[in-house]
ROBAKOL-685602 format. One record per residue (C-alpha): x, y, z. Coordinates in steps of 0.25 Angstrom, whole numbers, padded with zeros to 4 digits, always signed. Layout:
N
XYZ/...
END
This chain:
286
+0038+0192-0107/+0024+0189-0105/+0024+0178-0116/+0037+0172-0110/+0030+0172-0096/+0018+0165-0102/+0027+0155-0109/+0035+0152-0097/+0022+0150-0089/+0016+0141-0099/+0029+0133-0099/+0028+0132-0084/+0014+0128-0085/+0017+0117-0095/+0029+0112-0086/+0020+0112-0074/+0009+0104-0080/+0019+0094-0086/+0025+0092-0072/+0011+0091-0066/+0008+0080-0076/+0021+0073-0074/+0018+0073-0059/+0004+0068-0061/+0008+0057-0070/+0018+0053-0060/+0008+0052-0049/-0004+0047-0057/-0001+0032-0058/-0016+0028-0059/-0027+0025-0050/-0028+0012-0041/-0041+0008-0035/-0040+0000-0022/-0052-0008-0018/-0055-0010-0003/-0065-0014+0007/-0069-0006+0019/-0061-0015+0029/-0051-0007+0038/-0039-0015+0034/-0042-0013+0019/-0045+0002+0021/-0031+0003+0027/-0024-0005+0016/-0031+0002+0005/-0029+0016+0009/-0014+0013+0012/-0013+0007-0002/-0020+0020-0008/-0010+0029-0001/+0002+0021-0006/-0003+0020-0020/-0006+0035-0019/+0008+0037-0014/+0013+0030-0027/+0005+0039-0036/-0008+0032-0038/-0022+0037-0037/-0030+0027-0028/-0044+0024-0027/-0051+0015-0017/-0064+0007-0018/-0071+0003-0006/-0078-0011-0009/-0083-0023-0003/-0073-0035-0002/-0079-0042-0013/-0080-0030-0022/-0066-0026-0018/-0061-0039-0024/-0070-0038-0036/-0065-0024-0039/-0051-0028-0040/-0054-0040-0048/-0062-0032-0059/-0051-0021-0059/-0061-0011-0054/-0051-0008-0043/-0036-0011-0043/-0033-0017-0029/-0037-0022-0015/-0029-0023-0003/-0038-0032+0005/-0037-0046-0001/-0039-0055+0012/-0033-0068+0008/-0034-0080+0008/-0047-0081+0016/-0055-0068+0017/-0056-0065+0002/-0053-0078-0003/-0067-0078-0011/-0064-0065-0018/-0050-0069-0021/-0054-0083-0026/-0065-0077-0035/-0056-0065-0041/-0042-0069-0040/-0040-0071-0055/-0044-0057-0057/-0035-0051-0046/-0020-0050-0042/-0016-0053-0028/-0003-0045-0025/-0001-0052-0012/-0002-0049+0003/-0003-0035+0009/-0006-0039+0023/-0003-0052+0030/-0009-0059+0042/-0024-0055+0042/-0034-0062+0050/-0050-0062+0050/-0060-0068+0059/-0071-0065+0070/-0066-0055+0080/-0072-0052+0094/-0068-0044+0106/-0055-0050+0113/-0063-0051+0126/-0074-0060+0119/-0077-0073+0125/-0077-0079+0111/-0064-0084+0106/-0068-0093+0094/-0078-0092+0083/-0083-0106+0087/-0088-0099+0100/-0096-0088+0095/-0109-0096+0095/-0109-0097+0110/-0108-0082+0111/-0116-0078+0099/-0126-0070+0107/-0114-0062+0113/-0111-0058+0099/-0125-0054+0095/-0125-0066+0086/-0117-0059+0075/-0103-0057+0069/-0100-0043+0064/-0094-0043+0050/-0090-0033+0040/-0094-0031+0025/-0101-0044+0019/-0091-0045+0008/-0079-0047+0016/-0072-0060+0017/-0072-0061+0032/-0088-0060+0031/-0088-0073+0022/-0079-0080+0031/-0087-0076+0043/-0099-0082+0037/-0091-0094+0036/-0087-0094+0050/-0102-0092+0054/-0105-0105+0046/-0093-0113+0050/-0095-0110+0065/-0110-0110+0064/-0111-0097+0071/-0124-0091+0076/-0119-0077+0073/-0122-0068+0061/-0112-0061+0053/-0116-0046+0051/-0109-0039+0039/-0106-0024+0039/-0092-0017+0037/-0079-0017+0044/-0083-0004+0050/-0096-0009+0056/-0089-0021+0061/-0079-0013+0069/-0090-0004+0074/-0097-0016+0079/-0085-0021+0086/-0082-0008+0092/-0096-0007+0098/-0095-0021+0103/-0082-0019+0110/-0086-0006+0116/-0099-0013+0122/-0091-0025+0126/-0099-0034+0117/-0096-0046+0109/-0094-0045+0094/-0088-0054+0083/-0083-0047+0070/-0077-0051+0058/-0063-0046+0060/-0049-0046+0053/-0035-0043+0055/-0029-0032+0052/-0040-0023+0058/-0040-0011+0067/-0050-0017+0076/-0040-0026+0082/-0032-0014+0086/-0044-0007+0091/-0050-0018+0100/-0046-0030+0107/-0052-0041+0098/-0049-0056+0094/-0052-0066+0083/-0061-0077+0086/-0054-0091+0084/-0059-0097+0071/-0056-0112+0074/-0062-0116+0060/-0053-0106+0053/-0064-0100+0045/-0058-0087+0044/-0044-0093+0040/-0031-0089+0045/-0022-0076+0042/-0025-0069+0029/-0017-0059+0021/-0022-0046+0014/-0019-0046-0001/-0018-0035-0011/-0027-0038-0024/-0026-0030-0037/-0033-0031-0050/-0027-0038-0062/-0018-0029-0071/-0015-0019-0060/+0000-0023-0060/+0001-0020-0075/-0008-0007-0074/-0001-0001-0062/+0011-0009-0058/+0016+0001-0047/+0002+0001-0040/+0002-0014-0041/+0016-0015-0035/+0012-0006-0023/-0001-0015-0021/+0008-0027-0022/+0018-0022-0012/+0008-0017-0002/+0010-0025+0011/+0008-0021+0026/+0005-0027+0039/-0007-0028+0048/+0000-0018+0057/+0001-0008+0046/-0013-0010+0042/-0017-0008+0056/-0011+0005+0057/-0019+0011+0046/-0032+0004+0051/-0030+0010+0064/-0028+0024+0058/-0041+0022+0050/-0049+0020+0063/-0046+0034+0068/-0058+0043+0068/-0060+0051+0055/-0048+0044+0049/-0046+0043+0034/-0041+0029+0030/-0034+0035+0017/-0027+0046+0025/-0023+0036+0036/-0017+0027+0025/-0009+0039+0019/-0004+0042+0033/+0000+0027+0035/+0007+0027+0021/+0015+0039+0024/+0019+0034+0038/+0023+0020+0032/+0031+0024+0020/+0042+0014+0022/+0032+0003+0020/+0024+0010+0009/+0037+0011+0001/+0038-0004+0001/+0025-0004-0007/+0029+0006-0017/+0037+0003-0029/+0052+0008-0028/+0053+0021-0035/
END
């Protein structure tokens, strides 16, 4: 009897191990590494895609990099994809240099904009008028990380309009902190801004007119992946290729991320759970 019990227990153990292995194999489809830059829009899209890929059974790692390093990492295959290809203007230099080493899967968000942003009640309405009010703006434009495309374009704006204002680099977080402080103190401030961004939902802001069109018109955000991903991980590639949402969708996630002590990854998982109808459009049919 004891031997029979031991034999049955051993069989159960083997069966259980086999079931566990089968389940693990079904869920372990490999690891995807998403590169991103610490912009509120990119944090939102990257974490949403992380949650979607995990729902599909992938392990997902994320790498926070500068804009230039983000593009380079996908081009070299050190990471698999980025969801923040602002084209045709903001990232045109990166794309022109690396396009032969990358795969552009297409647009994931349409209708973006970038430029100089000021409080809506500012007396200034155009970039061309900034010099007349330079002292009010403390002779500076508050920017973000120096590798960002909008910073390159703003340097060009300063040159084209012969502005007597200096561009200060920092980060997306330091830019919005400075904006918050200026608005609270009813002070003038000019910042490098873009849409979609949660700051437009938080405060009453406006873009300065750009009569020379240095910043260009509306842009699109593209999903860029490394060469060979489609062959290596066709299902993951299909999900990244299918990913497309609206500025309103992204805005919901960005606002969630501005709540005190909120976790962008947990917020993304909640948004994915609440928007399964849309998420299922990105997932391959089972």
